[in-house]
N, C-alpha and C positions, 0 to 999 in steps of 0.2 A: 423436530428434526432440523438440523442446520444444513443449509446449502450456502452458496456464495454467489456474488454478483461482481463482475469485472467493471471497473470504473476508470474514467480519465482522471489523472492526478497531476497537477502542476508540481514539478519536482525541481529541487535545487541540488546541484552537485558542485561542491567547492573545490578549491585548488588542490586539496589533499585527497580528493576522491570521495569525501563523505556525501552520501545522498540522503536528502531529507525531503519529505512531502511538505508542500506549502498550501495547496488548495485542492479540495475534492470537487469534481464536477459530476453531479448526479445525472442519470439518463434523462430525467424530465427537465433538465436545464438549470436546476438550482445549483448554486455554487456555495461551498462552505470553506472559508479560510481556516487554516489550521493555526490556532493561536500559539501552540507550544508542542514540541515533541518531548515527551517525558523520558521515554526509553525505547530501546529496540533490542530484540533477541531472536534467536532462531525459533522458527515455528515448526518443530519436527513432526507435529501431528499431521502436517500436510506433506512435507518432504524436506530433505536437507537443503534445498535451494530456496526456501521461503523464510522471510523475515517478518516478524510481527512488530509493528510500530504502535506504541501507546501514545495517543495524542489528545490534546484538548481542542474541542470544537464547540463553540457557543457555551463555553464554561463547563462542558461535560467531558469526562474521560471516555474515549472510544478506542477501538483497535482497528487498524487497517493493515493489510498484508501486501508484501511485494514478493512475487514469485519470479525468480530468475529463470530465463530460458535455459533449456538443457545446454550444457557446455558445447556440445557438438552442433547446436543449432543457432548459437549466438552469431549475429551479424553486426556490422557497424551501426545499424539503425534499429535493431530489435534486440533488446537485452532482457526484457521481462514485462510483467504486467501487474497492476494493482487490483486488489479485490477486498470486499468486506464480507463478513459472515451474515447470513440472513436466515430468519426462521422460515421454514417451509412447512406445508401441511402434510 
């Protein structure tokens, strides 16, 4: 069964508004630079406000997700959060 875990992710937003993840910070303190962002797409299995990013970390393809806050809840300092899928028992 799949669950998910929210993570801290260093993110870059360029002058055109393109947001890309740069580094994942795991809860135990480990940091994983994202070597490359391959693609991104809507992740409708969660909701219409979630984007799945396919990235390369340590030479392996991984998926991380960005879930935008509900449009009525967005503030200038809270726009959403990152998570990964995890196997649960």
